OpenMM code with the backbone's topology and positions (N, CA, C; nanometers):
from openmm import Vec3, app, unit

residues = "MET SER ASP ALA VAL ARG ASP ALA PHE SER GLY THR ASN GLU VAL GLU ILE THR VAL THR GLY ARG LYS SER GLY ARG GLN ILE THR HIS PRO VAL TRP PHE VAL GLN GLU GLU SER SER LEU PHE LEU VAL PRO ILE THR GLY SER ASP SER ASN TRP TYR LYS ASN VAL GLN GLN THR PRO TRP VAL GLN VAL SER ALA ASN GLY THR ALA ILE ASN THR SER VAL THR PRO ILE THR GLN PRO ASP ARG VAL ASP HIS VAL VAL GLU MET PHE ARG ASP LYS TYR GLY ALA ASP GLN ILE GLU ALA LEU TYR PRO LYS HIS ASP VAL ALA VAL GLN VAL PRO ILE GLY".split()
positions = [
    Vec3(10.4787, 8.0828, 8.0040),
    Vec3(10.4558, 8.0583, 8.1442),
    Vec3(10.3677, 7.9336, 8.1561),
    Vec3(10.4015, 7.8469, 8.2486),
    Vec3(10.3246, 7.7252, 8.2638),
    Vec3(10.1913, 7.7574, 8.3328),
    Vec3(10.0954, 7.6690, 8.3112),
    Vec3(9.9642, 7.6892, 8.3724),
    Vec3(9.9791, 7.6827, 8.5262),
    Vec3(10.0651, 7.5961, 8.5759),
    Vec3(10.0810, 7.5859, 8.7212),
    Vec3(10.1352, 7.7171, 8.7821),
    Vec3(10.2272, 7.7786, 8.7176),
    Vec3(10.2815, 7.9056, 8.7672),
    Vec3(10.1749, 8.0144, 8.7578),
    Vec3(10.1058, 8.0206, 8.6423),
    Vec3(9.9966, 8.1210, 8.6256),
    Vec3(9.8932, 8.1032, 8.7339),
    Vec3(9.8477, 7.9827, 8.7568),
    Vec3(9.7468, 7.9524, 8.8553),
    Vec3(9.7929, 7.9888, 8.9983),
    Vec3(9.9181, 7.9568, 9.0263),
    Vec3(9.9683, 7.9870, 9.1642),
    Vec3(9.9705, 8.1334, 9.1922),
    Vec3(10.0080, 8.2148, 9.0966),
    Vec3(10.0178, 8.3607, 9.1201),
    Vec3(9.8846, 8.4290, 9.0993),
    Vec3(9.8008, 8.3803, 9.0147),
    Vec3(9.6713, 8.4472, 8.9927),
    Vec3(9.5729, 8.4193, 9.1076),
    Vec3(9.6012, 8.3178, 9.1873),
    Vec3(9.5055, 8.2796, 9.2925),
    Vec3(9.5353, 8.3431, 9.4237),
    Vec3(9.6146, 8.4474, 9.4337),
    Vec3(9.6525, 8.5065, 9.5604),
    Vec3(9.6735, 8.6579, 9.5448),
    Vec3(9.6645, 8.7271, 9.6577),
    Vec3(9.6901, 8.8726, 9.6569),
    Vec3(9.8294, 8.9033, 9.7079),
    Vec3(9.9033, 8.8019, 9.7573),
    Vec3(10.0323, 8.8250, 9.8219),
    Vec3(10.1270, 8.7123, 9.7785),
    Vec3(10.2501, 8.7495, 9.7523),
    Vec3(10.3545, 8.6472, 9.7272),
    Vec3(10.4694, 8.6722, 9.8300),
    Vec3(10.5562, 8.5738, 9.8376),
    Vec3(10.6748, 8.5911, 9.9176),
    Vec3(10.7911, 8.6074, 9.8207),
    Vec3(10.8738, 8.7074, 9.8506),
    Vec3(10.9976, 8.7217, 9.7720),
    Vec3(11.1146, 8.6960, 9.8653),
    Vec3(11.2166, 8.6284, 9.8100),
    Vec3(11.3413, 8.6081, 9.8835),
    Vec3(11.4485, 8.6759, 9.8066),
    Vec3(11.5185, 8.7687, 9.8735),
    Vec3(11.6268, 8.8459, 9.8169),
    Vec3(11.7583, 8.8167, 9.8927),
    Vec3(11.8649, 8.8572, 9.8305),
    Vec3(11.9975, 8.8369, 9.8935),
    Vec3(12.0378, 8.9717, 9.9631),
    Vec3(12.0634, 8.9629, 10.0921),
    Vec3(12.1025, 9.0828, 10.1664),
    Vec3(12.2302, 9.1453, 10.1093),
    Vec3(12.2285, 9.2749, 10.0858),
    Vec3(12.3405, 9.3389, 10.0230),
    Vec3(12.4587, 9.3492, 10.1160),
    Vec3(12.4419, 9.3457, 10.2487),
    Vec3(12.5490, 9.3512, 10.3447),
    Vec3(12.5793, 9.2119, 10.3992),
    Vec3(12.4736, 9.1400, 10.4376),
    Vec3(12.4906, 9.0110, 10.5014),
    Vec3(12.5112, 8.8940, 10.4060),
    Vec3(12.4579, 8.9046, 10.2855),
    Vec3(12.4597, 8.7970, 10.1908),
    Vec3(12.3617, 8.6856, 10.2220),
    Vec3(12.2812, 8.7075, 10.3290),
    Vec3(12.1792, 8.6106, 10.3699),
    Vec3(12.0596, 8.6165, 10.2782),
    Vec3(11.9850, 8.5087, 10.2749),
    Vec3(11.8575, 8.5059, 10.1998),
    Vec3(11.7496, 8.5586, 10.2980),
    Vec3(11.6790, 8.6627, 10.2527),
    Vec3(11.5770, 8.7311, 10.3336),
    Vec3(11.4417, 8.7225, 10.2637),
    Vec3(11.3405, 8.6800, 10.3324),
    Vec3(11.2063, 8.6582, 10.2750),
    Vec3(11.1145, 8.7624, 10.3258),
    Vec3(11.0322, 8.8215, 10.2334),
    Vec3(10.9332, 8.9199, 10.2686),
    Vec3(10.8009, 8.8876, 10.1964),
    Vec3(10.6855, 8.9068, 10.2663),
    Vec3(10.5596, 8.8991, 10.1961),
    Vec3(10.5353, 9.0355, 10.1286),
    Vec3(10.4904, 9.0316, 10.0057),
    Vec3(10.4639, 9.1557, 9.9329),
    Vec3(10.3375, 9.1448, 9.8483),
    Vec3(10.2739, 9.2544, 9.8236),
    Vec3(10.1608, 9.2587, 9.7279),
    Vec3(10.2227, 9.2715, 9.5874),
    Vec3(10.1416, 9.2339, 9.4886),
    Vec3(10.1921, 9.2353, 9.3518),
    Vec3(10.0749, 9.2544, 9.2587),
    Vec3(10.1071, 9.2895, 9.1349),
    Vec3(10.0085, 9.2857, 9.0252),
    Vec3(10.0733, 9.2119, 8.9114),
    Vec3(9.9889, 9.1559, 8.8244),
    Vec3(10.0397, 9.0790, 8.7120),
    Vec3(9.9893, 9.1430, 8.5841),
    Vec3(10.0813, 9.1557, 8.4901),
    Vec3(10.0468, 9.2058, 8.3556),
    Vec3(10.1256, 9.1231, 8.2576),
    Vec3(10.0538, 9.0567, 8.1679),
    Vec3(10.1141, 8.9640, 8.0710),
    Vec3(10.1970, 8.8628, 8.1459),
    Vec3(10.3234, 8.8471, 8.1125),
    Vec3(10.4058, 8.7398, 8.1741),
    Vec3(10.5076, 8.7999, 8.2814),
    Vec3(10.4641, 8.9051, 8.3454),
    Vec3(10.5429, 8.9640, 8.4522),
    Vec3(10.4585, 8.9971, 8.5752),
    Vec3(10.5243, 8.9841, 8.6896),
    Vec3(10.4691, 9.0387, 8.8117),
    Vec3(10.5325, 9.1751, 8.8357),
    Vec3(10.4650, 9.2653, 8.8960),
    Vec3(10.5218, 9.3962, 8.9317),
    Vec3(10.4977, 9.4182, 9.0804),
    Vec3(10.6085, 9.4653, 9.1412),
    Vec3(10.6102, 9.4901, 9.2883),
    Vec3(10.6353, 9.6412, 9.3103),
    Vec3(10.5756, 9.6916, 9.4189),
    Vec3(10.6082, 9.8298, 9.4626),
    Vec3(10.6521, 9.8215, 9.6076),
    Vec3(10.7713, 9.8616, 9.6349),
    Vec3(10.8214, 9.8621, 9.7748),
    Vec3(10.7364, 9.9635, 9.8594),
    Vec3(10.7033, 9.9242, 9.9770),
    Vec3(10.6154, 10.0100, 10.0631),
    Vec3(10.6774, 10.1454, 10.0814),
    Vec3(10.8053, 10.1553, 10.1121),
    Vec3(10.8689, 10.2843, 10.1273),
    Vec3(10.9560, 10.3200, 10.0077),
    Vec3(10.9154, 10.2723, 9.8887),
    Vec3(10.9819, 10.3117, 9.7672),
    Vec3(11.1307, 10.2747, 9.7670),
    Vec3(11.2085, 10.3629, 9.7141),
    Vec3(11.3509, 10.3395, 9.7045),
    Vec3(11.4235, 10.3303, 9.8377),
    Vec3(11.3562, 10.3609, 9.9471),
    Vec3(11.4100, 10.3492, 10.0794),
    Vec3(11.3972, 10.2089, 10.1356),
    Vec3(11.3182, 10.1274, 10.0720),
    Vec3(11.2906, 9.9883, 10.1269),
    Vec3(11.4178, 9.9053, 10.1142),
    Vec3(11.4470, 9.8289, 10.2232),
    Vec3(11.5656, 9.7495, 10.2229),
    Vec3(11.5619, 9.6426, 10.1132),
    Vec3(11.4502, 9.5768, 10.0975),
    Vec3(11.4485, 9.4720, 9.9950),
    Vec3(11.4720, 9.5308, 9.8560),
    Vec3(11.4289, 9.6545, 9.8303),
    Vec3(11.4526, 9.7155, 9.6985),
    Vec3(11.6018, 9.7429, 9.6806),
    Vec3(11.6678, 9.7968, 9.7925),
    Vec3(11.8098, 9.8217, 9.7853),
    Vec3(11.8882, 9.6886, 9.7626),
    Vec3(11.8362, 9.5823, 9.8227),
    Vec3(11.8989, 9.4502, 9.8005),
    Vec3(11.8920, 9.4051, 9.6561),
    Vec3(11.7756, 9.4237, 9.5895),
    Vec3(11.7636, 9.3797, 9.4519),
    Vec3(11.8398, 9.4703, 9.3586),
    Vec3(11.8670, 9.5898, 9.3969),
    Vec3(11.9529, 9.6759, 9.3116),
    Vec3(12.0919, 9.6187, 9.3112),
    Vec3(12.1390, 9.5633, 9.4200),
    Vec3(12.2755, 9.5076, 9.4239),
    Vec3(12.2789, 9.3673, 9.3617),
    Vec3(12.1786, 9.2862, 9.3990),
    Vec3(12.1688, 9.1503, 9.3427),
    Vec3(12.0319, 9.1334, 9.2830),
    Vec3(12.0188, 9.1612, 9.1534),
    Vec3(11.8851, 9.1607, 9.0881),
    Vec3(11.8318, 9.0223, 9.0578),
    Vec3(11.8235, 8.9379, 9.1581),
    Vec3(11.7785, 8.8009, 9.1459),
    Vec3(11.6920, 8.7695, 9.2657),
    Vec3(11.5690, 8.7153, 9.2431),
    Vec3(11.4814, 8.6857, 9.3559),
    Vec3(11.4169, 8.5452, 9.3370),
    Vec3(11.3708, 8.4950, 9.4447),
    Vec3(11.2796, 8.3785, 9.4387),
    Vec3(11.1407, 8.4389, 9.4735),
    Vec3(11.0398, 8.4027, 9.3949),
    Vec3(10.8997, 8.4457, 9.4193),
    Vec3(10.8195, 8.3184, 9.4395),
    Vec3(10.7448, 8.3131, 9.5500),
    Vec3(10.6626, 8.1962, 9.5754),
    Vec3(10.5230, 8.2277, 9.6198),
    Vec3(10.4343, 8.1385, 9.5811),
    Vec3(10.2933, 8.1480, 9.6249),
    Vec3(10.2244, 8.0145, 9.6048),
    Vec3(10.1430, 7.9755, 9.6949),
    Vec3(10.0656, 7.8533, 9.6824),
    Vec3(10.1501, 7.7277, 9.6483),
    Vec3(10.2698, 7.7174, 9.7108),
    Vec3(10.3539, 7.6045, 9.6921),
    Vec3(10.4367, 7.6027, 9.5620),
    Vec3(10.4259, 7.7078, 9.4847),
    Vec3(10.5048, 7.7208, 9.3622),
    Vec3(10.6071, 7.8322, 9.3778),
    Vec3(10.7331, 7.8038, 9.3413),
    Vec3(10.8374, 7.9038, 9.3493),
    Vec3(10.9126, 7.9092, 9.2181),
    Vec3(10.9552, 8.0304, 9.1821),
    Vec3(11.0415, 8.0473, 9.0663),
    Vec3(11.1587, 8.1377, 9.1114),
    Vec3(11.2707, 8.1125, 9.0502),
    Vec3(11.3890, 8.1965, 9.0653),
    Vec3(11.4091, 8.2728, 8.9365),
    Vec3(11.4275, 8.4037, 8.9464),
    Vec3(11.4363, 8.4833, 8.8281),
    Vec3(11.5094, 8.6146, 8.8531),
    Vec3(11.5589, 8.6721, 8.7475),
    Vec3(11.6179, 8.8060, 8.7577),
    Vec3(11.5047, 8.9085, 8.7596),
    Vec3(11.5321, 9.0253, 8.8121),
    Vec3(11.4367, 9.1328, 8.8235),
    Vec3(11.4922, 9.2557, 8.7583),
    Vec3(11.4007, 9.3491, 8.7216),
    Vec3(11.4443, 9.4782, 8.6687),
    Vec3(11.3823, 9.5922, 8.7476),
    Vec3(11.4654, 9.6705, 8.8175),
    Vec3(11.4091, 9.7866, 8.8854),
    Vec3(11.3545, 9.8870, 8.7803),
    Vec3(11.2411, 9.9473, 8.8153),
    Vec3(11.1796, 10.0493, 8.7271),
    Vec3(11.1837, 10.1812, 8.8015),
    Vec3(11.2438, 10.2815, 8.7364),
    Vec3(11.2574, 10.4120, 8.7938),
    Vec3(11.1936, 10.5212, 8.7110),
    Vec3(11.1538, 10.4912, 8.5846),
    Vec3(11.0931, 10.5940, 8.5008),
    Vec3(10.9596, 10.6287, 8.5583),
    Vec3(10.9302, 10.7525, 8.5874),
    Vec3(10.8063, 10.7963, 8.6503),
    Vec3(10.6767, 10.7454, 8.5842),
    Vec3(10.6728, 10.7486, 8.4527),
    Vec3(10.5520, 10.7081, 8.3825),
    Vec3(10.5285, 10.5570, 8.4016),
    Vec3(10.6318, 10.4776, 8.3979),
    Vec3(10.6167, 10.3319, 8.4223),
    Vec3(10.5814, 10.3022, 8.5638),
    Vec3(10.6438, 10.3763, 8.6584),
    Vec3(10.6088, 10.3528, 8.8015),
    Vec3(10.4652, 10.3894, 8.8221),
    Vec3(10.4197, 10.5001, 8.7679),
    Vec3(10.2797, 10.5451, 8.7823),
    Vec3(10.1839, 10.4365, 8.7276),
    Vec3(10.2185, 10.3773, 8.6137),
    Vec3(10.1324, 10.2691, 8.5558),
    Vec3(10.1214, 10.1519, 8.6516),
    Vec3(10.2340, 10.1115, 8.7134),
    Vec3(10.2317, 9.9972, 8.8081),
    Vec3(10.1510, 10.0384, 8.9333),
    Vec3(10.1689, 10.1576, 8.9858),
    Vec3(10.0933, 10.2029, 9.1046),
    Vec3(9.9457, 10.2085, 9.0721),
    Vec3(9.9114, 10.2506, 8.9483),
    Vec3(9.7673, 10.2487, 8.9114),
    Vec3(9.7108, 10.1087, 8.9108),
    Vec3(9.7880, 10.0119, 8.8646),
    Vec3(9.7427, 9.8718, 8.8666),
    Vec3(9.7221, 9.8282, 9.0111),
    Vec3(9.8123, 9.8715, 9.1030),
    Vec3(9.8001, 9.8412, 9.2431),
    Vec3(9.6659, 9.8981, 9.2989),
    Vec3(9.6395, 10.0224, 9.2602),
    Vec3(9.5126, 10.0880, 9.3062),
    Vec3(9.3924, 10.0116, 9.2559),
    Vec3(9.3963, 9.9666, 9.1312),
    Vec3(9.2835, 9.8896, 9.0760),
    Vec3(9.2650, 9.7579, 9.1476),
    Vec3(9.3722, 9.6918, 9.1871),
    Vec3(9.3656, 9.5590, 9.2505),
    Vec3(9.3311, 9.5687, 9.3993),
    Vec3(9.3937, 9.6594, 9.4672),
    Vec3(9.3827, 9.6600, 9.6165),
    Vec3(9.2988, 9.7772, 9.6693),
    Vec3(9.2678, 9.8743, 9.5827),
    Vec3(9.1895, 9.9861, 9.6264),
    Vec3(9.2810, 10.1123, 9.6520),
    Vec3(9.2390, 10.2237, 9.5994),
    Vec3(9.3182, 10.3461, 9.6099),
    Vec3(9.3455, 10.3858, 9.7546),
    Vec3(9.2449, 10.3667, 9.8432),
    Vec3(9.2600, 10.4039, 9.9829),
    Vec3(9.3687, 10.3172, 10.0492),
    Vec3(9.3740, 10.1889, 10.0195),
    Vec3(9.4777, 10.1009, 10.0773),
    Vec3(9.6149, 10.1399, 10.0260),
    Vec3(9.6289, 10.1658, 9.9009),
    Vec3(9.7595, 10.2011, 9.8472),
    Vec3(9.8091, 10.3322, 9.9029),
    Vec3(9.7214, 10.4334, 9.9101),
    Vec3(9.7651, 10.5626, 9.9681),
    Vec3(9.8021, 10.5446, 10.1131),
    Vec3(9.7295, 10.4613, 10.1879),
    Vec3(9.7593, 10.4493, 10.3295),
    Vec3(9.8847, 10.3661, 10.3593),
    Vec3(9.9060, 10.2612, 10.2788),
    Vec3(10.0181, 10.1688, 10.3049),
    Vec3(10.1455, 10.1957, 10.2247),
    Vec3(10.1320, 10.2703, 10.1164),
    Vec3(10.2481, 10.2947, 10.0282),
    Vec3(10.2726, 10.4454, 10.0155),
    Vec3(10.3411, 10.5041, 10.1161),
    Vec3(10.3578, 10.6498, 10.1169),
    Vec3(10.4515, 10.7035, 10.0101),
    Vec3(10.5358, 10.6213, 9.9532),
    Vec3(10.6341, 10.6707, 9.8560),
    Vec3(10.6285, 10.5776, 9.7326),
    Vec3(10.5956, 10.6406, 9.6177),
    Vec3(10.5876, 10.5597, 9.4891),
    Vec3(10.6881, 10.6108, 9.3901),
    Vec3(10.8152, 10.5900, 9.4190),
    Vec3(10.9175, 10.6402, 9.3242),
    Vec3(10.9825, 10.5279, 9.2415),
    Vec3(10.9559, 10.4020, 9.2771),
    Vec3(11.0205, 10.2906, 9.2047),
    Vec3(10.9215, 10.1730, 9.2022),
    Vec3(10.9491, 10.0805, 9.1173),
    Vec3(10.8754, 9.9513, 9.1126),
    Vec3(10.9779, 9.8462, 9.0636),
    Vec3(10.9348, 9.7217, 9.0638),
    Vec3(11.0214, 9.6120, 9.0190),
    Vec3(10.9411, 9.5224, 8.9284),
    Vec3(11.0026, 9.4866, 8.8150),
    Vec3(10.9435, 9.3920, 8.7226),
    Vec3(11.0044, 9.2566, 8.7417),
    Vec3(10.9193, 9.1536, 8.7568),
    Vec3(10.9652, 9.0161, 8.7786),
    Vec3(10.9051, 8.9289, 8.6670),
    Vec3(10.9866, 8.8859, 8.5711),
    Vec3(10.9362, 8.8008, 8.4651),
    Vec3(10.9046, 8.6621, 8.5183),
    Vec3(10.7885, 8.6081, 8.4803),
    Vec3(10.7502, 8.4782, 8.5294),
    Vec3(10.7176, 8.3792, 8.4175),
    Vec3(10.7402, 8.4197, 8.2971),
    Vec3(10.7063, 8.3264, 8.1876),
    Vec3(10.7868, 8.3368, 8.0682),
] * unit.nanometer
topology = app.Topology()
chain = topology.addChain("A")
for resn in residues:
    res = topology.addResidue(resn, chain)
    for name in ("N", "CA", "C"):
        topology.addAtom(name, app.Element.getBySymbol(name[0]), res)
């Protein structure tokens, strides 16, 4: 991972993801919270597997992630194994606070891994 990419993502609490609409084929951009571990970002959809952007990446597992003027295009991997999802959600709690995660993320049944390096 380049220093520029690392700096762009480590310096913010939110990134924008652009996904391909599974019905429309349009590019759709959403602001999302994330956590970083090693050379991957991890995302948790607010309404879990019911989130439209999550359904979109299941069909087209390719996203653009951008922050602070830096953007990367990469494939993503949906995570459905409960122990791995729990690990990602715990990282979210550590970064954003357990009260925020419980209030804003009512369903934690999936996560998404985004390689950035």
